[in-house]
N, C-alpha and C positions, 0 to 999 in steps of 0.2 A: 522214310522219305515220302512226302505227299505225292500222289499221282495228279499231275496237272490236267484240268479239264479244258478242252479246246472248243472255242466257238468260231465258226467260219461264216463270214458274211460274203456271199457271192460265190458262184460255182462255174465261172467261165474257165478259160485255159489256166490262168494263174491260180484260181481257186482249187482246181484239181492238183496243181503243182504243190500248193500248200498242204493239202490233205495227204498227198503222197509223202511229202517231207516229214510231216508229223508222224506218220506211220513208220518211217525209216529211222527215227531218232535213236531208238534202242539198238538197232542193228549197226548203225554207223558209229555211235559213241561207246556202246558196250556197258558203261558204268552208270547209266541212267535208266529209269523206268520208262516204259512206253507210255506216252500221254493217252488220255482217254478222249476220244472224239465225242464230245458231249452234245453239242447243239449246232445245227446248220440253219442259216437263214437265207431265204431267197425272196424274190418279188411277190410270189404267191405261195399259198400253202401247198397246192398241188405240186408245183415245181419243187418246192422244198422237200416234200415227202419223197419224191422220186429221186432227187439228188442225194438225199440222206441214205437211201437204200444202196445207191450205186457206190457211194464213197465210204460207207460204214459208220455213219453218225448215229448215235442213240436216239436223238430226237430232232424234230424239224419245226420250223416256224416261218410264217409269212411276214413276220414283224421283227425287223432287226433290233428294235429297241428292247423287245422282250428278251432277246439273246443277251444283249449287253447287261441287263439287270438280273440275269439268271445266276443264282448262287453256285450252280454247278460249273460255271465257266470261270476259269482263272486267266486265260489268255485269249484275246480276240484277234483273229486273222482278218484283215480288211482287204478284200480282193475285188471290190466293186469298181465300176468306172471311176476315173480319177476325180471327177467333180464331187463325188459323194464321200471321198476319203476324210476331209476335215471334220465334218459333223459327226461321222461315225467314230473316228478315232478319239475325238474330244469327249463324246458321250461315254465311251469305254473307259477313258482315263478318269473321268469324274466318278464313275462307278467303282473305281479302285481296281480296275483290270490292267493287266499288262497288254501291250498292243504290238502286233507285227503287221505293219502297213505296207502294202505293195507300192513300188515306185511308179511314177513320181508321187511323193506323199501329198503334194498340193500343186495347184496350177497357178498360184500367184503368191506374192510375198505376204500379203495380209493374212491369208489362210495359214501359211507356214508359220507366221508369228503366233497365231492363235494356238496352233498345235504345239509349238515349242513351249509356250507358256503353260499349257495344260499338262505337259509331261511331268511337271513338278509334283505330281501325285495329289490331285484334289482331295482324295480321300484322307491322306495324311494331313493336309491343310485343315480339313474339317475337324479331325481328331485333335490337332494342336489347338485350334480355336476354341473347342469345347473345354479342353483341359485348362487353358488360361482363363476362360470365362468363369469356370468353377472356382478358381483361386482368386481372381481379381474383381470380378463383377458381381457374382452371386452374393458375396457377403455384404454388399453395399445397401441392399434393400432400397432400391431406387424410388419406389413409390410413384409419385406423380412428377418426377423429374422430367424435364423436356430437353435439357442440354447439359452435357457433362464435359468438363474440361479436365483432361488428364495432365498432370505435371509429373512425369516419370522420374524415377531415381536416375541420377546422372550415370550410374554404372550400367543401366539397362540399354540394350540396343532399342532403337525405335521400331515398333511394330504396329500394325493397323488395329487400334483399339475398336474402331467401329465394326470390324469384321469378326470380332469375337462373338461366339454364339453358344447357346445351350446345346447339349448333345441332340442332334436331329432337329434343331430349331433354327429360326431366322437369326441373322446377325444383329448385333446391338443397334446398328444404324437404322434398322427397320422400326425401332421403338423410339429412339431419341436422337437428337443431334449431338455430334461429338466433335471435339477439337483438342489440340494439345498446346502446351506452353512449356518452354524449356526451364522456367523457374517461376516462383510465386511473384517475384518482382516484375518480371515481364508480363505476367498475367494481369497484375494490377494496372500496369501502363495500358495494356490492351483494353481493359475494362473502361478506363477513363476516356479512351479514344475510339471505342468500338464504332464501326460504320453505322451511320443512321441515314435513312433516306436512300435514294437511288445512287448506287456507286458508279453508274455509267454516265455521269455528267461530262467527263472529259477522259476519253479512252486513248491510251497509247498502246499500239500493238507492234511488237518487233518479232519478226519470224524468219526462219530459214537463212540466217547469216551465212555468208560464204567463208567457211573455215577450211584452211588448207589441210588436206589429208582426211577430212571428215566427210561422210556421205551427205548428199543433199537431203533436205527434209521436205519432200513434196507435200506430205500430209500437214505439216506445220504451216506451209504457205497456203494451202487450201483452207485451213482453219482460220488463218488471218483474213483471207478474202471473204470468208463466210461471216466473220465478225463485222467487217466493213459493210457488208450487205445489210446486216441487221441494224448496224449503228453507222449510218452514212457519215456522221461527223467525226468518226474515229480517225486518229492519225495512224497510218499504217506504213511501216518501213520494212521492206523485205529484201532478201538477197544482198547484193553488194552495198545497197544503201543502209543496211542494218549494221551501222558501225557503232562502236563504243561512244564516239563523240556525239553522234546524233542522239543516242539514247540518253546520255548524260545531260544534254541541253534541253531535252523535252520532259524527262521524267519528273522533275520537281513540280510541274504544273498539272500533272495527270491525277485524276481521282481513281483511275484503274489502270494498272500497268500489266500487260500480258507479254510474256517472253516465251516464244516457241523456238527453241534452238538447242544447241549442245551445251552441256555443263561439265565441268571438271570437279570431281569430288576428291579432296585430299584427306586421306584417312589419318595422316599424322599431324597435320596442322590445319585447322579450320580456316585460318586467315587466308590460305592459298587455295581454297575451293573457289571456283570462278564460273561466271557465265561467259560463253565464248561468242564474241561478235565478229563481224567480217574483218579479216586481217588484211594487211598490206605490207609493203616493203619496209615500213618504219614502225609498225605496231603489230603485236600478236593478236590484238583484239580482245584479250582477256580482261574482264572486270572482276577483280578479286573481292572476296568477302570483306576484307579490311577496308577496301575502298567504298564498298556499298554502305558500310556502317556510317561513313562520314557524309552521306548524302542527306539533303534536307527534304524529307518526304512527309512533312506534316499535313500537306493537302491530300495525300494519297490515302484512300480508304481500303483498297484491296490490291494485292499483287498476285497474279496468277503465273506460276512458273511451270509451264508445260514442257519441262526438260527433265531428263532422267536423274533421279537421286538427289533432288534439290531439298528434300526433307531429311535425307540421311545425314547422320551426325558424325563428327570427329570426336574421338575420346582421348585425344593426346594430352589434354589438360583438363583441369577440373571443369565439370559441367558439360553439357552436350551442346555443340554448336553446329549449325548448318547454314547453307546459303539463305534459307528462309528466315533463320534467326537474325541474320545480318540486316534484312529488310525491316524486321521489327525494330531493331536497334536504331534504324534510320528514321523511324517515326510511323511506318505503316502499321496499323493495328491488326491486320489480318493478311495471311498469305496462304494460298492454296498451292501445295507442292506435292512432290512424289517421293515415295520411299524406295522405289525400284524402277527398272526399265519398263515402260509401258509400250505395247505394240501400237503402231501407227493407227490402224483402223479402229480398235476399241477406244484409244485415246481421243481420236477425232470425234467419235460419236458422243463420248461423255462430255467433251468440251462444248459441243454444239448444244446439248441439253442444258448444260450449266449456264451458258450465255443467254439462252432464251429465258431462263428463270431470272437471271440478273436483270435483263432488259425489262422484264415485267415487274421489277421492284422487289423481288425476294432478297432477304439478307443473305450474305455469303454462306452461312452455316446451313440454312434451309435449302438454298439452291444446290449446294454440293450434295447434300444428303439425298435429295430427290433425283439428281442426275445419277448418283451411284446406285440407287434402288432401280432406276430404269435400266442401267447397264447390267445390273445383276440378273434381271429377269429377261434380258435379250437372249434370243436363241443362240446356243453354243457358248454362252458366257462362262468364264472361269474366274476364280477369285483374283488371279493376276491382272485381269482386265480392269477391275474397279476398286479393289481393296487398297491399292497403293496410293490413292489420292488422299491427302490429309489437309485439313484446315489447321493452320498454326495461328494461335491468337483467337480473336473473336470477330 
């Protein structure tokens, strides 16, 4: 059995408690080896050296990041003041370490969401991305390709092609623009109707609908107001006003449609996946995929679905279908959607960068790629923050 190497960041009262607890593991549980107190980090080297001697750690450092990256450390105990917990825990998770973080883990919801997303083992994500890149991307010999459209086998689950990377390398989206299509025929339609010119001519924004039993989406509302600030002519409907009827009456005239709200993904039948608008005593507010397909969106150049799981597919019948596919069937040539739940804070930041690019005239594929790259390089970023956004169509 491997002896675990422990890294301790912070040596206040709770730091001492963690050190004592690690030393007591073998005595308390009996059937496990005593962990090795490998590295201790404090605010200065002098303080770290002194505390390491007091608490029995082998080495000391005045730089907590060097502790996180140290190969001798398997588990990181974070016992610093609360405001430092998120960045330290996320960095440790990204380095493939286990984390024991003192409570409260975070002081606000946004940081808690970032930590929750990072706990999905960023190291494992990188390993999986490299393995898939070796099987799917490396044999293609891309050469001078600037845009790749993936048409995945219907039996495949959808995954973020743009996030695939060589071992230890940057993801594919750093090299080329990527998008997906559910079938070759849908791709042909998208090619014939691909957005040209500025997609921001007539913008419709629907955000934070009031859905019974669902949490309010303050970040989505802030996102909508930020779009209106950048695009004063945008039609913005929020809260109780974000009804199904209002959306249906305005959508056909819009060149860009933005929906920031809750979505319902039906794993068994794609027809019953839905966007959820404000409900009332006579209507649930659900707009189902089968209804979206019947819309006339030939004027629409881009749909942005800032709701969770809108690119996730149902496999109950032949082919892969999602809410994003329904908008393509209605005539929109391009949809930006999500493969999984995105945290409010990283989602808002990426959307802000996306709309700035669109406002400046960038095509959707280029705007999304640059927004994702910026999000990837943001401090504390993890793949869950940026890899789940996908352009469907062109």
